[in-house]
Each structure stands twice: as C-alpha cells, then as structure tokens.
N, C-alpha and C positions, 0 to 999 in steps of 0.2 A: 786232156790236159792243158791243150792250148787255149780252151776257154777260160779256164780257170787263170791262166797266167794274164791273158788279154784283160778281163776283168778286175784283176789287181793293178795292172797296167792304167785301165781306165778310170779306176778309183782313185789311183796316185794322181793322174793328169788333173783329176777334178778337184783333188785336194789341193795341187798346186796352183791352180786357176783361182779357186776360193782364197786361198791365201794371198795371192797377188793382188786380188780385188780388195781384200781387206787393208793391206799394205798401204795401198793407194788411197783408200778412205781415212787412214790414220794421218799420211802425209798431208791430205788437203785440209784435215781438222788442225794439224800442228800448224801448218802455214798460216790459217785463219788465226789461230790463237796467236802466232808470233806477229802477224800484220796488227791484230788489234792492241797487242801488248806496245809494239814500236811507235804505232799511231799515238797511243796515250802518253808514252814516254816524251814524243816530240811534241804534242800539245801542250805538256806540263814545261818545256822549254821556252814556251813562247816562238817558236820558229816559224817562220812565214813559209807559206806553200810557194811553188816556184811562179805559177800562174799570179799570183798576188805580187809578188816581188817585179815580175817583168811589166805589171800593169803600173806600178808606182815608178819603175825606172823610165816606162814611156812617158809618165804624166811629169817627171823630173825634166826628161830632156825636151818636152814641149815648152815648158814654164821657161827653161834657159834660152830657147831660141826666142820666145816673146820677149823675153827680158834683153836679150840682145839686140832686137828689134828698137824696143822702146829706147834704150840708151843712145841708138843710131838716131832715132827722131829728134831726142832731147837735144844731142849735140848738132843737129841741124839747125834745130829752133834756136839754139844758143848762138849759133854762128849767124843766123839772119838778124839776131837781136843785135849783136855785135856791130854787124854792118850799119844797120839803122841809126845806131847810137851816134856814129861817126859823123 
C-alpha cells in the first residue's frame, strides 16, 4: 500500500511542479504584454526617454557655459574699446 500512496504523492508533486511552471510562463507573457502596452501608451504621449532627456540637459548646460564665456569676452572687449576711445 505504501507504493500506491507514494505514487499518488509523486503524481501530485509532478502536477504541482507543472502548474508552477505554467504559472511562471503565464506571468512572463503577462509582463511582456503589459510592457508592450505601456511602451505603446508612452510613445503615444510623446514622452522622452531618460537617456534623451539627460543628453539634452547636458547640451543645454554646455551651451549655457559657452554663452557665459562669450558674454564675459564681449564685456572685456567693450571695456578695452571704452578705454581706447578716451
């Protein structure tokens, strides 16, 4: 009788293992579907990606620094011009 009980428990364990594997497969499919849906939704909103935002932010900071340097050069040139004009 113990072999019959062991076989039932083995079959039950196999069934639970198969069910867990199937549940993981369903979970992966649901995650992929959700990710695709969310990505499509975000693309329709014209939301920029983080990397793109950071790149533009860096470019703006560099342009601002260059602008400050040019303003300083212009001020120095105007001061020299004012001195020579006197």
